[in-house]
TIBA-982348 format. One record per residue (C-alpha): x, y, z; chain; residue in three letters. Coordinates in pm, 1 decimal. Layout:
N
[atom [X; Y; Z]; 'A'; 'ALA']
...
//
This chain:
373
[atom [6795.4; 11319.2; 9743.6]; 'A'; 'MET']
[atom [7091.4; 11400.3; 9974.5]; 'A'; 'LYS']
[atom [7002.8; 11615.7; 10270.0]; 'A'; 'LYS']
[atom [7088.1; 11984.7; 10268.8]; 'A'; 'THR']
[atom [7461.8; 12032.0; 10324.7]; 'A'; 'ILE']
[atom [7527.8; 12264.4; 10606.7]; 'A'; 'ILE']
[atom [7909.8; 12230.6; 10583.0]; 'A'; 'PHE']
[atom [8120.1; 12254.9; 10279.3]; 'A'; 'ILE']
[atom [8381.5; 11997.6; 10285.3]; 'A'; 'PHE']
[atom [8609.0; 11808.5; 10054.8]; 'A'; 'THR']
[atom [8506.9; 11450.3; 9956.4]; 'A'; 'ILE']
[atom [8812.2; 11238.1; 10013.0]; 'A'; 'CYS']
[atom [8844.4; 10914.6; 9817.8]; 'A'; 'ILE']
[atom [8866.7; 10627.7; 10060.7]; 'A'; 'ALA']
[atom [9213.2; 10470.4; 10120.4]; 'A'; 'LEU']
[atom [9371.8; 10624.9; 9812.7]; 'A'; 'THR']
[atom [9643.1; 10781.2; 10021.9]; 'A'; 'THR']
[atom [9820.9; 10441.3; 9985.3]; 'A'; 'LEU']
[atom [9966.8; 10556.4; 9648.2]; 'A'; 'GLY']
[atom [10113.5; 10869.5; 9829.5]; 'A'; 'GLN']
[atom [10297.2; 10669.6; 10096.0]; 'A'; 'ASN']
[atom [10598.8; 10520.8; 9901.8]; 'A'; 'GLY']
[atom [10400.1; 10336.7; 9622.7]; 'A'; 'SER']
[atom [10416.8; 10455.9; 9265.0]; 'A'; 'LYS']
[atom [10097.0; 10499.9; 9093.8]; 'A'; 'VAL']
[atom [10075.5; 10302.3; 8765.1]; 'A'; 'ALA']
[atom [9738.2; 10404.5; 8637.4]; 'A'; 'HIS']
[atom [9440.5; 10625.2; 8754.2]; 'A'; 'THR']
[atom [9106.5; 10470.3; 8667.9]; 'A'; 'ILE']
[atom [8809.9; 10712.0; 8632.2]; 'A'; 'LYS']
[atom [8455.7; 10599.4; 8551.7]; 'A'; 'GLY']
[atom [8097.6; 10565.9; 8646.7]; 'A'; 'LYS']
[atom [7878.2; 10276.5; 8782.1]; 'A'; 'VAL']
[atom [7536.1; 10238.4; 8629.9]; 'A'; 'VAL']
[atom [7243.9; 10012.5; 8644.5]; 'A'; 'ASP']
[atom [7275.0; 9774.1; 8339.7]; 'A'; 'ALA']
[atom [6897.4; 9789.7; 8264.1]; 'A'; 'ASN']
[atom [6822.8; 10146.4; 8327.0]; 'A'; 'THR']
[atom [7165.9; 10323.8; 8278.2]; 'A'; 'ASN']
[atom [7089.6; 10515.4; 8602.4]; 'A'; 'ARG']
[atom [7388.5; 10580.2; 8822.3]; 'A'; 'PRO']
[atom [7452.4; 10343.8; 9119.8]; 'A'; 'VAL']
[atom [7538.8; 10560.0; 9415.6]; 'A'; 'SER']
[atom [7788.7; 10468.0; 9681.7]; 'A'; 'TYR']
[atom [7903.1; 10132.1; 9503.9]; 'A'; 'THR']
[atom [8185.7; 9964.5; 9706.5]; 'A'; 'ASN']
[atom [8491.6; 9950.2; 9482.6]; 'A'; 'ILE']
[atom [8813.3; 9771.9; 9578.1]; 'A'; 'GLY']
[atom [9113.0; 9553.4; 9476.1]; 'A'; 'LEU']
[atom [9051.2; 9189.7; 9570.9]; 'A'; 'GLU']
[atom [9246.5; 9053.9; 9862.6]; 'A'; 'GLY']
[atom [9338.0; 9417.3; 9993.0]; 'A'; 'THR']
[atom [9181.6; 9686.7; 10190.4]; 'A'; 'PHE']
[atom [9254.2; 9931.3; 9901.8]; 'A'; 'TYR']
[atom [8948.6; 10091.3; 9738.7]; 'A'; 'GLY']
[atom [8693.3; 10369.9; 9707.3]; 'A'; 'THR']
[atom [8324.3; 10432.7; 9671.2]; 'A'; 'ALA']
[atom [8129.5; 10589.5; 9378.9]; 'A'; 'SER']
[atom [7980.0; 10921.1; 9464.9]; 'A'; 'ASP']
[atom [7597.3; 11012.4; 9445.1]; 'A'; 'SER']
[atom [7618.3; 11018.2; 9071.2]; 'A'; 'GLU']
[atom [7794.9; 10690.6; 9044.2]; 'A'; 'GLY']
[atom [8138.1; 10854.4; 8955.0]; 'A'; 'ASN']
[atom [8455.3; 10717.5; 9096.5]; 'A'; 'PHE']
[atom [8832.9; 10760.2; 9074.9]; 'A'; 'GLU']
[atom [9090.1; 10505.6; 9187.2]; 'A'; 'LEU']
[atom [9471.8; 10532.4; 9163.8]; 'A'; 'LYS']
[atom [9630.2; 10190.0; 9115.2]; 'A'; 'ILE']
[atom [9976.1; 10137.6; 9265.3]; 'A'; 'PRO']
[atom [10240.3; 9949.3; 9054.2]; 'A'; 'GLU']
[atom [10242.0; 9646.0; 9290.3]; 'A'; 'GLU']
[atom [9855.3; 9599.9; 9237.5]; 'A'; 'MET']
[atom [9818.6; 9615.8; 8867.5]; 'A'; 'VAL']
[atom [9773.4; 9235.8; 8859.7]; 'A'; 'ASP']
[atom [9487.7; 9232.4; 9103.6]; 'A'; 'LYS']
[atom [9124.9; 9192.0; 9031.1]; 'A'; 'ALA']
[atom [8887.9; 9480.9; 9088.3]; 'A'; 'ILE']
[atom [8534.7; 9435.0; 9236.1]; 'A'; 'TYR']
[atom [8215.5; 9639.0; 9228.9]; 'A'; 'PHE']
[atom [7960.9; 9580.4; 9507.1]; 'A'; 'SER']
[atom [7631.7; 9755.0; 9581.2]; 'A'; 'ALA']
[atom [7314.0; 9662.3; 9761.3]; 'A'; 'VAL']
[atom [7052.5; 9533.8; 9519.7]; 'A'; 'GLY']
[atom [7299.6; 9449.4; 9247.7]; 'A'; 'PHE']
[atom [7510.4; 9138.6; 9171.7]; 'A'; 'SER']
[atom [7885.8; 9179.5; 9240.3]; 'A'; 'ASN']
[atom [8104.7; 9222.5; 8935.1]; 'A'; 'LYS']
[atom [8480.1; 9143.7; 8924.2]; 'A'; 'GLN']
[atom [8737.7; 9138.8; 8657.4]; 'A'; 'PHE']
[atom [9101.0; 9214.5; 8610.0]; 'A'; 'PRO']
[atom [9186.6; 9571.8; 8688.2]; 'A'; 'VAL']
[atom [9407.8; 9594.1; 8366.0]; 'A'; 'LYS']
[atom [9076.3; 9565.3; 8163.2]; 'A'; 'ASP']
[atom [9011.4; 9930.1; 8257.2]; 'A'; 'LEU']
[atom [9356.3; 10068.5; 8175.3]; 'A'; 'PHE']
[atom [9290.0; 10122.0; 7809.4]; 'A'; 'SER']
[atom [8958.9; 10325.9; 7882.1]; 'A'; 'LYS']
[atom [8983.7; 10693.1; 7945.3]; 'A'; 'GLU']
[atom [8654.8; 10680.7; 8117.1]; 'A'; 'PHE']
[atom [8514.5; 10338.4; 8206.1]; 'A'; 'ALA']
[atom [8139.0; 10264.5; 8246.3]; 'A'; 'VAL']
[atom [8072.2; 9967.7; 8464.7]; 'A'; 'VAL']
[atom [7729.8; 9815.1; 8442.0]; 'A'; 'LYS']
[atom [7586.0; 9620.6; 8737.6]; 'A'; 'LEU']
[atom [7291.7; 9377.5; 8709.7]; 'A'; 'GLN']
[atom [7014.4; 9449.3; 8955.4]; 'A'; 'SER']
[atom [6901.4; 9167.6; 9195.8]; 'A'; 'GLN']
[atom [6548.7; 9052.2; 9157.2]; 'A'; 'SER']
[atom [6501.7; 8989.2; 9535.6]; 'A'; 'TYR']
[atom [6454.8; 9228.4; 9821.2]; 'A'; 'GLY']
[atom [6661.1; 9200.6; 10140.7]; 'A'; 'VAL']
[atom [6373.5; 9062.5; 10334.1]; 'A'; 'ASP']
[atom [6306.2; 8791.1; 10060.9]; 'A'; 'GLU']
[atom [6624.1; 8581.1; 10093.2]; 'A'; 'VAL']
[atom [6734.6; 8312.5; 10336.7]; 'A'; 'ASP']
[atom [6900.7; 8385.0; 10670.1]; 'A'; 'VAL']
[atom [7257.0; 8336.8; 10542.0]; 'A'; 'ALA']
[atom [7204.0; 8548.8; 10232.2]; 'A'; 'ALA']
[atom [7031.2; 8820.2; 10417.8]; 'A'; 'GLN']
[atom [7318.9; 8840.0; 10671.2]; 'A'; 'ASN']
[atom [7556.7; 8896.4; 10388.6]; 'A'; 'LYS']
[atom [7338.0; 9167.4; 10246.4]; 'A'; 'VAL']
[atom [7313.0; 9332.7; 10597.0]; 'A'; 'LEU']
[atom [7690.5; 9315.9; 10647.5]; 'A'; 'ILE']
[atom [7725.1; 9495.3; 10293.8]; 'A'; 'ARG']
[atom [7487.8; 9771.5; 10398.8]; 'A'; 'ILE']
[atom [7672.8; 9826.4; 10726.4]; 'A'; 'LEU']
[atom [8012.4; 9833.8; 10541.3]; 'A'; 'ARG']
[atom [7885.7; 10088.1; 10309.9]; 'A'; 'LEU']
[atom [7731.2; 10282.0; 10584.9]; 'A'; 'ALA']
[atom [8076.6; 10283.7; 10755.7]; 'A'; 'SER']
[atom [8261.7; 10357.3; 10435.9]; 'A'; 'ASP']
[atom [8039.1; 10655.5; 10348.5]; 'A'; 'ASN']
[atom [8066.2; 10823.8; 10685.4]; 'A'; 'ILE']
[atom [8308.6; 11079.9; 10551.2]; 'A'; 'LYS']
[atom [8078.0; 11164.1; 10269.7]; 'A'; 'TYR']
[atom [7753.2; 11180.6; 10478.0]; 'A'; 'ASN']
[atom [7875.9; 11378.0; 10778.1]; 'A'; 'PHE']
[atom [8055.3; 11700.2; 10825.9]; 'A'; 'GLY']
[atom [8431.9; 11747.4; 10822.5]; 'A'; 'SER']
[atom [8600.5; 11976.5; 11067.3]; 'A'; 'GLY']
[atom [8705.9; 12197.4; 11215.6]; 'A'; 'PRO']
[atom [8375.0; 12310.6; 11375.3]; 'A'; 'PHE']
[atom [8217.6; 12386.5; 11718.7]; 'A'; 'ASN']
[atom [7902.8; 12230.2; 11851.9]; 'A'; 'MET']
[atom [7689.8; 12382.1; 12134.5]; 'A'; 'HIS']
[atom [7519.5; 12128.6; 12353.9]; 'A'; 'PHE']
[atom [7270.2; 12137.0; 12644.0]; 'A'; 'ALA']
[atom [7367.4; 11882.5; 12897.4]; 'A'; 'TYR']
[atom [7141.5; 11756.2; 13188.9]; 'A'; 'SER']
[atom [7179.8; 11457.4; 13433.7]; 'A'; 'SER']
[atom [6924.6; 11355.3; 13689.8]; 'A'; 'GLU']
[atom [7019.4; 11098.8; 13961.3]; 'A'; 'ILE']
[atom [6806.3; 10897.3; 14206.7]; 'A'; 'ALA']
[atom [6957.3; 10728.3; 14502.4]; 'A'; 'VAL']
[atom [6738.0; 10459.3; 14671.3]; 'A'; 'ASP']
[atom [6435.1; 10621.6; 14499.1]; 'A'; 'GLY']
[atom [6520.6; 10975.1; 14625.1]; 'A'; 'GLN']
[atom [6576.1; 11218.7; 14328.1]; 'A'; 'VAL']
[atom [6875.8; 11452.7; 14367.7]; 'A'; 'LYS']
[atom [6874.5; 11806.8; 14209.6]; 'A'; 'GLU']
[atom [6952.7; 11774.9; 13845.3]; 'A'; 'PRO']
[atom [7295.8; 11870.3; 13694.4]; 'A'; 'LYS']
[atom [7241.0; 12124.2; 13412.8]; 'A'; 'ILE']
[atom [7522.2; 12274.8; 13198.9]; 'A'; 'ALA']
[atom [7619.2; 12393.9; 12860.4]; 'A'; 'THR']
[atom [7889.7; 12226.5; 12665.4]; 'A'; 'VAL']
[atom [8102.8; 12369.9; 12388.9]; 'A'; 'LEU']
[atom [8266.8; 12102.0; 12184.7]; 'A'; 'LEU']
[atom [8567.5; 12169.0; 11939.9]; 'A'; 'TYR']
[atom [8615.3; 11905.6; 11664.7]; 'A'; 'ASP']
[atom [8938.0; 11966.9; 11462.9]; 'A'; 'GLU']
[atom [8883.2; 11690.0; 11191.6]; 'A'; 'THR']
[atom [8511.9; 11606.4; 11222.1]; 'A'; 'GLY']
[atom [8378.7; 11300.7; 11053.1]; 'A'; 'TYR']
[atom [8634.3; 11312.7; 10773.4]; 'A'; 'SER']
[atom [8854.1; 11048.7; 10926.6]; 'A'; 'ALA']
[atom [8642.5; 10851.5; 11171.0]; 'A'; 'PRO']
[atom [8825.7; 10638.0; 11426.4]; 'A'; 'SER']
[atom [8853.4; 10600.9; 11800.1]; 'A'; 'LYS']
[atom [9180.1; 10761.4; 11816.9]; 'A'; 'ALA']
[atom [9084.5; 11049.8; 11602.3]; 'A'; 'ASP']
[atom [8761.8; 11115.7; 11799.6]; 'A'; 'ALA']
[atom [8960.9; 11123.5; 12121.7]; 'A'; 'PHE']
[atom [9241.6; 11346.4; 12011.5]; 'A'; 'THR']
[atom [9048.4; 11579.0; 11783.8]; 'A'; 'ALA']
[atom [8759.6; 11643.7; 11998.4]; 'A'; 'ARG']
[atom [8769.1; 11863.3; 12312.5]; 'A'; 'ASN']
[atom [8520.7; 12027.6; 12523.0]; 'A'; 'TYR']
[atom [8459.9; 12297.3; 12790.6]; 'A'; 'SER']
[atom [8158.5; 12286.7; 13028.7]; 'A'; 'VAL']
[atom [7978.0; 12582.5; 13194.5]; 'A'; 'LYS']
[atom [7731.9; 12481.5; 13463.7]; 'A'; 'LYS']
[atom [7408.4; 12663.3; 13526.2]; 'A'; 'GLU']
[atom [7431.3; 12944.9; 13776.9]; 'A'; 'GLN']
[atom [7250.5; 12868.3; 14100.8]; 'A'; 'SER']
[atom [7294.1; 12889.3; 14468.0]; 'A'; 'ASP']
[atom [7404.6; 12523.2; 14464.2]; 'A'; 'ASP']
[atom [7751.6; 12618.6; 14323.3]; 'A'; 'ASP']
[atom [7935.4; 12303.3; 14436.1]; 'A'; 'TYR']
[atom [7703.4; 12050.2; 14272.2]; 'A'; 'ARG']
[atom [7969.4; 11920.7; 14018.9]; 'A'; 'PHE']
[atom [8261.7; 11936.0; 14250.4]; 'A'; 'SER']
[atom [8230.7; 11595.9; 14385.7]; 'A'; 'SER']
[atom [8272.1; 11391.4; 14062.2]; 'A'; 'ALA']
[atom [8359.9; 11428.1; 13698.6]; 'A'; 'GLN']
[atom [8060.6; 11436.7; 13455.2]; 'A'; 'ILE']
[atom [7991.6; 11156.8; 13205.9]; 'A'; 'ASN']
[atom [8041.6; 11340.8; 12881.0]; 'A'; 'LEU']
[atom [8314.7; 11103.5; 12752.5]; 'A'; 'ASP']
[atom [8073.8; 10807.5; 12812.3]; 'A'; 'GLU']
[atom [7797.5; 10991.9; 12626.0]; 'A'; 'LEU']
[atom [8023.8; 11093.8; 12337.2]; 'A'; 'LEU']
[atom [8157.5; 10735.7; 12329.2]; 'A'; 'GLY']
[atom [7815.6; 10625.1; 12203.8]; 'A'; 'PHE']
[atom [7872.4; 10829.2; 11888.4]; 'A'; 'ASP']
[atom [7986.8; 10537.8; 11691.8]; 'A'; 'TRP']
[atom [7955.6; 10715.9; 11363.0]; 'A'; 'VAL']
[atom [8241.7; 10955.0; 11472.3]; 'A'; 'ARG']
[atom [8466.8; 10664.7; 11585.7]; 'A'; 'SER']
[atom [8355.9; 10407.6; 11328.3]; 'A'; 'ALA']
[atom [8349.4; 10165.2; 11605.0]; 'A'; 'SER']
[atom [8099.0; 9893.3; 11733.6]; 'A'; 'GLY']
[atom [7853.8; 9785.2; 11463.8]; 'A'; 'ILE']
[atom [8015.7; 10047.0; 11218.9]; 'A'; 'LEU']
[atom [8356.9; 9878.4; 11228.6]; 'A'; 'SER']
[atom [8375.7; 9652.3; 10934.6]; 'A'; 'PRO']
[atom [8631.4; 9436.2; 11106.3]; 'A'; 'ALA']
[atom [8371.9; 9332.9; 11377.7]; 'A'; 'LEU']
[atom [8072.3; 9267.6; 11172.8]; 'A'; 'LEU']
[atom [8133.0; 8883.3; 11193.7]; 'A'; 'GLY']
[atom [8085.5; 8924.5; 11582.2]; 'A'; 'ASP']
[atom [7721.7; 9024.0; 11567.3]; 'A'; 'TYR']
[atom [7398.7; 8847.1; 11478.9]; 'A'; 'LYS']
[atom [7218.4; 9071.9; 11236.8]; 'A'; 'LEU']
[atom [6845.2; 9089.3; 11155.4]; 'A'; 'VAL']
[atom [6649.6; 9315.9; 10911.9]; 'A'; 'LEU']
[atom [6388.8; 9449.6; 11168.2]; 'A'; 'GLU']
[atom [6186.2; 9676.0; 10933.6]; 'A'; 'SER']
[atom [6200.9; 9911.0; 10633.4]; 'A'; 'GLN']
[atom [6023.0; 10231.8; 10738.5]; 'A'; 'PRO']
[atom [5954.1; 10545.0; 10555.6]; 'A'; 'VAL']
[atom [6058.5; 10847.4; 10766.6]; 'A'; 'ILE']
[atom [6007.5; 11206.0; 10644.1]; 'A'; 'ASP']
[atom [5960.8; 11066.8; 10288.2]; 'A'; 'GLY']
[atom [6282.7; 10867.4; 10286.0]; 'A'; 'GLN']
[atom [6312.7; 10491.8; 10299.5]; 'A'; 'GLU']
[atom [6532.7; 10332.3; 10562.8]; 'A'; 'TYR']
[atom [6661.4; 9996.7; 10693.1]; 'A'; 'TRP']
[atom [6629.7; 9917.3; 11050.4]; 'A'; 'VAL']
[atom [6890.4; 9647.7; 11134.1]; 'A'; 'ILE']
[atom [6901.0; 9484.1; 11478.8]; 'A'; 'SER']
[atom [7224.8; 9345.6; 11616.4]; 'A'; 'PHE']
[atom [7323.8; 9120.0; 11906.5]; 'A'; 'ASN']
[atom [7678.4; 9048.4; 12006.5]; 'A'; 'THR']
[atom [7759.8; 8684.3; 11979.8]; 'A'; 'ILE']
[atom [8032.0; 8698.8; 12248.7]; 'A'; 'VAL']
[atom [8036.7; 9045.3; 12409.4]; 'A'; 'PRO']
[atom [8380.1; 9214.7; 12397.0]; 'A'; 'SER']
[atom [8514.8; 9562.1; 12470.5]; 'A'; 'LEU']
[atom [8557.5; 9606.6; 12089.2]; 'A'; 'ALA']
[atom [8199.9; 9518.6; 11999.0]; 'A'; 'THR']
[atom [8026.8; 9686.5; 12303.7]; 'A'; 'THR']
[atom [8257.4; 9956.7; 12434.2]; 'A'; 'GLY']
[atom [8206.6; 9806.0; 12772.8]; 'A'; 'ASP']
[atom [8484.9; 9612.3; 12940.7]; 'A'; 'TYR']
[atom [8250.7; 9391.5; 13139.7]; 'A'; 'TYR']
[atom [7921.5; 9368.7; 12926.9]; 'A'; 'ALA']
[atom [7752.9; 9028.0; 12959.6]; 'A'; 'GLY']
[atom [7500.4; 9103.2; 12713.5]; 'A'; 'THR']
[atom [7460.2; 9369.1; 12443.9]; 'A'; 'PHE']
[atom [7199.6; 9433.0; 12174.6]; 'A'; 'LYS']
[atom [7065.6; 9724.6; 11978.4]; 'A'; 'GLY']
[atom [6948.0; 9860.9; 11629.7]; 'A'; 'LYS']
[atom [7075.6; 10097.2; 11378.3]; 'A'; 'ILE']
[atom [6867.6; 10299.6; 11120.3]; 'A'; 'THR']
[atom [7029.3; 10356.8; 10783.8]; 'A'; 'ILE']
[atom [6909.8; 10565.3; 10482.0]; 'A'; 'ASN']
[atom [6851.5; 10340.4; 10179.5]; 'A'; 'LYS']
[atom [6968.2; 10620.5; 9930.8]; 'A'; 'GLU']
[atom [7309.0; 10740.0; 10066.7]; 'A'; 'ASP']
[atom [7372.1; 10496.9; 10355.9]; 'A'; 'TYR']
[atom [7376.3; 10766.4; 10613.1]; 'A'; 'SER']
[atom [7295.5; 10676.0; 10982.0]; 'A'; 'ILE']
[atom [6990.2; 10830.2; 11130.7]; 'A'; 'LEU']
[atom [6981.1; 10649.6; 11474.4]; 'A'; 'LYS']
[atom [7170.4; 10398.5; 11696.1]; 'A'; 'ILE']
[atom [7017.4; 10242.5; 11991.2]; 'A'; 'GLU']
[atom [7153.4; 9990.9; 12241.7]; 'A'; 'GLY']
[atom [7101.3; 9798.5; 12567.0]; 'A'; 'GLU']
[atom [7364.0; 9640.1; 12779.9]; 'A'; 'ALA']
[atom [7385.5; 9438.3; 13103.7]; 'A'; 'VAL']
[atom [7714.3; 9416.8; 13295.4]; 'A'; 'ALA']
[atom [7804.2; 9265.1; 13628.2]; 'A'; 'PRO']
[atom [8018.9; 9562.5; 13715.0]; 'A'; 'LYS']
[atom [8163.6; 9887.1; 13566.6]; 'A'; 'ASN']
[atom [8447.5; 10114.1; 13663.3]; 'A'; 'ASN']
[atom [8312.1; 10444.4; 13810.4]; 'A'; 'ARG']
[atom [8535.1; 10636.8; 13562.5]; 'A'; 'GLN']
[atom [8381.2; 10467.7; 13254.8]; 'A'; 'GLY']
[atom [8241.1; 10150.3; 13127.1]; 'A'; 'ARG']
[atom [8532.9; 10097.1; 12883.1]; 'A'; 'ALA']
[atom [8789.8; 10082.9; 13171.6]; 'A'; 'LEU']
[atom [8899.1; 9772.6; 13363.3]; 'A'; 'ALA']
[atom [8875.3; 9769.7; 13751.0]; 'A'; 'ILE']
[atom [9199.5; 9744.5; 13940.2]; 'A'; 'GLY']
[atom [9259.1; 9436.3; 14150.8]; 'A'; 'GLN']
[atom [9256.9; 9636.8; 14476.4]; 'A'; 'ASN']
[atom [8977.4; 9877.9; 14369.3]; 'A'; 'ASN']
[atom [8662.4; 9812.8; 14574.3]; 'A'; 'THR']
[atom [8487.7; 10129.3; 14467.9]; 'A'; 'ASP']
[atom [8295.8; 10030.5; 14149.2]; 'A'; 'PHE']
[atom [7937.8; 9982.4; 14018.2]; 'A'; 'TYR']
[atom [7771.1; 9645.7; 14027.1]; 'A'; 'THR']
[atom [7445.8; 9511.2; 13862.2]; 'A'; 'ASP']
[atom [7474.2; 9762.0; 13578.4]; 'A'; 'VAL']
[atom [7185.6; 9802.4; 13315.6]; 'A'; 'LEU']
[atom [7181.2; 10090.5; 13067.6]; 'A'; 'TYR']
[atom [7019.4; 10186.3; 12745.3]; 'A'; 'THR']
[atom [7123.5; 10459.7; 12504.0]; 'A'; 'PHE']
[atom [6994.0; 10635.1; 12195.8]; 'A'; 'GLU']
[atom [7205.9; 10843.9; 11955.2]; 'A'; 'VAL']
[atom [7039.7; 11065.0; 11678.9]; 'A'; 'ASP']
[atom [7191.2; 11232.9; 11387.1]; 'A'; 'TYR']
[atom [7068.4; 11521.0; 11174.9]; 'A'; 'LYS']
[atom [7207.9; 11761.4; 10923.4]; 'A'; 'ASN']
[atom [7548.0; 11588.1; 10899.2]; 'A'; 'LEU']
[atom [7607.3; 11584.8; 11265.7]; 'A'; 'LEU']
[atom [7541.7; 11429.9; 11604.5]; 'A'; 'LEU']
[atom [7208.1; 11569.3; 11726.0]; 'A'; 'LYS']
[atom [7134.1; 11403.1; 12058.6]; 'A'; 'ARG']
[atom [7261.5; 11130.4; 12300.6]; 'A'; 'VAL']
[atom [7053.6; 10999.5; 12579.9]; 'A'; 'ALA']
[atom [7147.4; 10731.2; 12837.0]; 'A'; 'MET']
[atom [6938.3; 10575.6; 13116.2]; 'A'; 'ASP']
[atom [7154.7; 10376.2; 13356.5]; 'A'; 'LYS']
[atom [7091.3; 10181.4; 13677.3]; 'A'; 'SER']
[atom [7347.1; 10013.4; 13916.9]; 'A'; 'TYR']
[atom [7438.0; 9944.2; 14273.2]; 'A'; 'THR']
[atom [7711.6; 10148.4; 14449.1]; 'A'; 'CYS']
[atom [7801.8; 10108.3; 14804.9]; 'A'; 'LYS']
[atom [7484.5; 9926.2; 14884.8]; 'A'; 'GLY']
[atom [7263.0; 10187.3; 14735.3]; 'A'; 'LYS']
[atom [7042.9; 10165.2; 14433.1]; 'A'; 'LYS']
[atom [7114.8; 10433.7; 14173.9]; 'A'; 'ILE']
[atom [6961.6; 10540.1; 13854.9]; 'A'; 'SER']
[atom [7072.7; 10803.8; 13609.5]; 'A'; 'GLU']
[atom [6926.9; 10967.7; 13314.6]; 'A'; 'GLN']
[atom [7167.9; 11185.0; 13106.2]; 'A'; 'SER']
[atom [7093.5; 11386.0; 12789.7]; 'A'; 'VAL']
[atom [7334.3; 11566.5; 12564.2]; 'A'; 'LEU']
[atom [7146.6; 11766.2; 12292.9]; 'A'; 'GLU']
[atom [7298.1; 11978.8; 12019.1]; 'A'; 'MET']
[atom [7151.9; 12335.2; 11984.8]; 'A'; 'ASN']
[atom [7370.0; 12472.0; 11705.9]; 'A'; 'ARG']
[atom [7696.7; 12422.8; 11505.9]; 'A'; 'ALA']
[atom [7918.9; 12645.1; 11312.5]; 'A'; 'HIS']
[atom [8240.4; 12643.8; 11110.9]; 'A'; 'THR']
[atom [8318.3; 13013.5; 11125.6]; 'A'; 'ASN']
[atom [8428.2; 13229.8; 11435.1]; 'A'; 'ASN']
[atom [8544.0; 12919.6; 11600.8]; 'A'; 'LEU']
[atom [8647.1; 12880.0; 11958.7]; 'A'; 'THR']
[atom [8931.6; 12634.8; 11983.6]; 'A'; 'VAL']
[atom [8918.2; 12412.4; 12286.6]; 'A'; 'VAL']
[atom [9247.6; 12230.4; 12365.3]; 'A'; 'ASP']
[atom [9161.4; 12019.5; 12652.7]; 'A'; 'SER']
[atom [8865.7; 11807.4; 12808.2]; 'A'; 'ARG']
[atom [8697.5; 11992.0; 13091.9]; 'A'; 'ASP']
[atom [8620.6; 11698.3; 13328.1]; 'A'; 'TYR']
[atom [8542.1; 11924.4; 13613.2]; 'A'; 'PHE']
[atom [8308.4; 12197.9; 13501.4]; 'A'; 'PRO']
[atom [8397.7; 12567.6; 13586.9]; 'A'; 'GLY']
[atom [8168.4; 12848.9; 13693.2]; 'A'; 'GLU']
//
């Protein structure tokens, strides 16, 4: 069953705003998707108009609603769900029905029992549904999240005093409209460093919170969770574990040709990882990754290095883990090693959420790159 909801939020039908932006709605289709053999609802079915990006998904009970603009009444409508054969027919076939029941035939094979080409298509479908259902499986804003931040650095094997702070994050829209732009503009944070005699320890450089938050691909619908990029990865079903009584897919991914879009790293030479997805509702439990880059900008891995800039990292290797729990980001951890000004440096940074709330909010209107007292 769906995990306990800790936020009350409105379920928005995917991409149906098109009909509100200048297109006149010709018909509204309401219905339910069920298994043809058992009549049980087929949750989170991908529903769309062929040849367009216009569509929606059925809810946990198989119900759906889709407004059809006038210019699309002659399109075909398709229904696609993991474990079922696709179904497609003219959208007009549903216009005469007050409530349509669409029956899908179950597939007789498992995702691990098909050939490589067919399995890749199934894995792409799983990832597309995971992306499409982010707004249903994760909390919408506004909300505050309270994190504990720590970072430990070793220079030529000598460990420096760790940086420890608390982070208050304000997210105005949450996961209701996941995108890179929304994640950057709607998320702000303030940082308070741990009190100590070493009161200047954060003053020499900005902290790497943007880099850590950038690994939250669920919030930004980027990387392996961007449907437009799925053809740029090699996908393999690694395992199908049972975790806390629920079944999951673990899908490994490897960039075919690394790019900023697929890795989030301007200079990545290799990039691979894996993602853990719940079989029932397509929610994401964990994202892991590993990258090697010949160099990185000191201000962030996504930034290019200017032609005259000689102050950058070289021989960069990093791994990251992102965990989700109760509709939200729970933890981000990164281990990173590189060379800077002839010195070998390693970093271990962790951002862990302690609590979140939607009432008595503290609105943060900027990003606190340099922590205060």
